[in-house]
C-alpha positions in Angstrom: 13.2 8.3 -37.8 11.3 8.5 -34.5 13.4 9.5 -31.4 14.3 6.7 -29.0 12.3 6.6 -25.8 14.3 7.7 -22.7 14.6 4.3 -21.0 16.4 5.6 -17.8 13.7 7.9 -16.6 10.9 5.4 -17.5 12.7 2.5 -15.7 13.4 4.7 -12.7 9.8 5.8 -12.5 8.6 2.1 -12.8 11.0 1.1 -10.1 9.8 3.9 -7.9 6.2 2.8 -8.5 7.1 -0.8 -7.7 8.6 0.3 -4.3 5.6 2.4 -3.5 3.2 -0.4 -4.4 5.2 -2.9 -2.4 5.2 -0.7 0.7 1.4 -0.1 0.3 0.7 -3.8 -0.3 2.6 -4.8 2.8 0.9 -2.1 4.9 -2.5 -3.3 3.7 -1.6 -6.9 4.5 -0.3 -6.0 7.9 -3.5 -4.1 8.7 -5.5 -7.2 8.0 -3.5 -9.3 10.4 -5.6 -9.3 13.5 -4.0 -8.6 16.9 -3.5 -11.7 19.0 -3.8 -11.5 22.8 -1.6 -14.4 23.9 -2.2 -16.3 27.1 0.5 -18.1 28.9 -1.3 -21.5 28.4 -3.6 -22.8 25.8 -3.5 -23.3 22.0 -0.8 -21.8 19.9 -1.6 -18.5 18.1 -3.0 -18.5 14.6 -0.9 -17.7 11.5 0.6 -14.3 11.7 2.1 -11.8 9.2 4.9 -14.1 8.2 2.4 -16.8 7.1 0.2 -14.2 5.3 3.3 -13.0 3.3 4.3 -16.6 2.5 7.7 -16.1 3.9 7.6 -18.7 6.7 10.4 -20.9 5.2 13.1 -18.2 4.8 12.2 -16.7 8.2 12.5 -20.1 9.9 15.8 -20.6 8.0 17.2 -17.4 9.4 16.0 -18.2 12.9 17.6 -21.6 12.8 20.9 -20.4 11.4 21.2 -16.9 13.1 18.9 -17.2 16.1 21.6 -16.2 18.5 22.4 -13.0 16.6 18.7 -12.1 16.1 17.7 -12.9 19.8 19.1 -9.6 21.2 17.2 -7.1 19.0 14.3 -9.6 18.9 13.8 -9.2 22.6 13.7 -5.4 22.3 11.2 -5.5 19.4 9.1 -8.1 21.2 8.6 -5.8 24.1 7.6 -3.0 21.8 5.1 -5.5 20.1 3.7 -6.2 23.6 3.2 -2.5 24.2 1.6 -2.2 20.8 -1.0 -4.9 21.6 0.6 -7.8 19.7 -0.3 -6.5 16.2 0.4 -8.4 12.9 -1.3 -11.6 14.1 0.8 -12.0 17.2 4.2 -12.1 15.5 7.2 -12.5 17.9 10.1 -10.1 18.1 12.6 -12.6 16.6 10.2 -13.4 13.7 9.8 -9.7 13.1 13.5 -9.1 12.8 13.9 -12.1 10.5 11.0 -10.9 8.4 12.6 -7.5 8.0 15.9 -9.1 6.9 14.1 -11.3 4.3 12.1 -8.3 3.0 15.3 -6.2 2.7 17.1 -9.0 0.8 14.3 -9.7 -1.6 13.7 -6.0 -2.2 17.3 -5.4 -2.9 17.6 -8.3 -5.3 14.4 -7.5 -7.3 15.0 -3.8 -7.5 18.7 -4.3 -8.1 17.8 -6.4 -11.2 15.3 -3.7 -12.4 17.8 -0.9 -12.0 20.6 -2.9 -13.5 18.7 -3.5 -16.6 17.6 0.2 -16.7 21.0 1.7 -16.2 23.0 -1.0 -18.0 25.3 -1.0 -15.1 25.1 -3.9 -12.7 27.0 -2.2 -9.9 24.9 1.0 -10.0 21.7 -1.1 -10.3 22.8 -3.1 -7.2 23.5 0.0 -5.2 20.2 1.6 -6.2 18.3 -1.7 -5.4 20.1 -2.0 -2.1 19.0 1.5 -1.1 15.4 1.3 -2.2 15.0 -2.4 -1.2 15.6 -1.3 2.4 12.5 1.0 2.3 9.9 -1.7 3.2 12.1 -2.9 6.1 12.6 0.6 7.4 8.9 1.3 7.1 8.0 -1.7 9.2 10.7 -0.9 11.7 9.2 2.5 12.3 5.7 1.1 12.2 6.2 -0.8 15.5 7.0 2.5 17.3 4.1 4.2 15.7 1.7 1.4 16.8 3.1 1.4 20.3 2.7 5.2 20.7 -0.8 5.1 19.2 -1.9 2.4 21.6 -0.5 4.2 24.5 -2.4 7.4 23.6 -5.6 5.4 23.1 -5.4 3.7 26.5 -4.6 7.1 28.1 -7.8 8.6 26.6 -10.0 5.5 27.5 -8.7 4.9 31.0 -10.6 7.7 32.8 -14.0 6.3 31.6 -12.9 2.8 32.6 -12.0 4.0 36.1 -15.3 5.9 36.5 -17.3 2.7 35.5 -15.3 0.5 37.8 -16.0 3.0 40.7 -19.7 3.0 40.0 -19.9 -0.8 39.8 -17.9 -1.1 43.0 -20.3 1.2 44.7 -23.0 -1.3 43.6 -21.1 -4.1 45.5 -19.8 -5.8 42.4 -16.6 -7.8 42.5 -13.5 -6.6 40.6 -13.8 -9.3 37.9 -17.5 -8.4 37.4 -16.5 -4.7 37.1 -13.9 -5.6 34.5 -16.4 -7.7 32.6 -19.0 -5.0 32.5 -16.5 -2.5 31.0 -15.4 -5.0 28.4 -19.1 -5.5 27.4 -19.8 -1.7 27.5 -16.8 -0.6 25.5 -16.0 -3.2 22.9 -13.4 -2.6 20.1 -11.4 -0.3 22.3 -7.8 -0.8 23.3 -8.6 -0.7 27.0 -11.3 -3.4 26.5 -8.7 -5.6 24.7 -6.4 -5.4 27.8 -9.3 -6.1 30.2 -10.3 -9.1 28.1 -6.8 -10.4 28.5 -7.0 -9.9 32.2 -10.3 -11.8 32.3 -8.8 -14.6 30.3 -5.9 -14.9 32.7 -8.3 -15.0 35.6 -10.4 -17.6 33.9 -7.3 -19.8 33.3 -6.7 -19.9 37.1 -4.4 -16.9 37.5 -5.1 -14.8 40.6 -6.4 -11.3 40.3 -3.1 -9.8 41.6 -1.0 -11.7 39.1 -3.4 -10.8 36.3 -3.1 -7.1 37.2 0.7 -7.4 37.4 0.7 -8.8 33.8 -1.5 -6.0 32.7 0.9 -3.5 34.3 3.8 -5.0 32.3 1.9 -4.6 29.0 1.2 -0.8 29.5 3.4 2.2 29.0 1.0 5.1 29.9 2.4 6.5 33.2 -1.0 7.6 34.7 -2.5 4.2 33.9 0.5 2.3 35.3 0.4 4.4 38.5 -3.2 3.5 39.2 -2.7 -0.2 38.4 0.3 -0.4 40.8 -1.8 1.3 43.5 -4.6 -1.2 43.0 -2.2 -4.1 43.2 -0.6 -2.7 46.3 -4.1 -2.2 47.8 -5.1 -5.8 47.0 -1.9 -7.1 48.6 -2.4 -5.0 51.8 -6.2 -5.4 52.0 -7.0 -1.7 51.6 -10.4 -0.3 50.9 -10.6 -0.8 47.1 -13.5 1.6 46.5 -11.9 4.5 48.4 -8.6 3.9 46.6 -10.3 4.0 43.2 -12.3 7.1 44.0 -9.2 8.9 45.1 -7.3 8.0 41.9 -10.4 8.9 39.7 -10.6 12.4 41.3 -6.8 12.8 40.8 -7.1 11.7 37.2 -9.9 14.1 36.5 -7.9 16.9 38.1 -4.8 16.1 36.0 -6.9 16.1 32.8 -8.5 19.4 33.7 -5.0 20.9 34.3 -3.8 19.5 30.9 -6.9 20.9 29.2 -6.2 24.3 30.7 -2.6 24.3 29.6 -3.6 23.3 26.1 -6.1 26.2 26.0 -3.5 28.6 27.1 -1.1 27.4 24.5 -3.8 27.7 21.9 -4.5 31.3 22.8 -0.8 32.1 22.5 -0.6 30.4 19.1 -3.7 32.1 17.7 -2.5 35.7 18.3 -0.3 35.9 15.2 -2.9 34.4 12.8 -5.5 36.7 14.2 -3.3 39.7 13.7 -2.6 38.7 10.1 -6.3 38.3 9.5 -7.0 41.9 10.9 -4.1 43.3 8.7 -5.5 41.6 5.6 -9.0 43.0 6.2 -7.6 46.5 6.7 -5.5 46.2 3.5 -8.6 45.0 1.7 -10.7 47.9 2.9 -8.2 50.6 2.5 -6.6 49.6 -0.8 -9.2 51.1 -3.0 -8.9 54.5 -1.2 -5.1 54.3 -1.5 -5.3 53.5 -5.2 -7.7 56.4 -5.8 -5.6 58.9 -3.9 -2.5 57.8 -5.9 -4.2 58.1 -9.3 -5.6 61.5 -8.4 -2.2 63.0 -7.8 -2.4 63.4 -4.1 0.9 61.5 -3.6 
């Protein structure tokens, strides 16, 4: 009689694969949701991640019944989404929190049933499903911070080139909106260009240049970028020489980047000492080992 198949390991493996596939599918779907740069007036944003997942009804149910509870953490997540560039189709913070709750509940129920059938124990299956069902929600919770830090680093890298281009166009007697438009056209598909596009949209909707720059400042987290934007705003308010102000900050930014590169090179030299020593020792052992073996076999030791 053939031996019975071990159902527990097979069921656990299938449940693990189901969790991995669910997380991968959600990540792929989130990546396809385009970022939405929201204006303060105009048409409402297009469908976001909630609509792509087909979970609009349960999300709206949670927001209607528990909106007051979700509002607090929703504001915190909404600010992070702003810093991240409004990914996932422009989803709001409250929608994001409600979506995580719905995903956790659905994951716990589906995986709880699978593990309950596999273990033959409903309580154990529920506990296992509850733990693994939280994984997609935890993943998307951490993903917001990752998107925020990634965008901050991208803007920090791109900002010096933006500042240099603005200085050159200002020297050619261009207005500030013209300088911004030239950069947006010269560097499409960059994080800094997305922010500049939003500034130009705000200006086009009748917002003043100062107010548009203040909104830009509130959307950024990179310290060196925020410092320059604040200085430009203050200069516009006081009527200072914009070109000299931008030149000074461009020089300061280049100097800071040069210092940062020097510190990185010094740290690299310190870190490379031990691997270099190991390589030298390995080469010496490789060269001397035949002689040592020969002397040992000849009776010299």
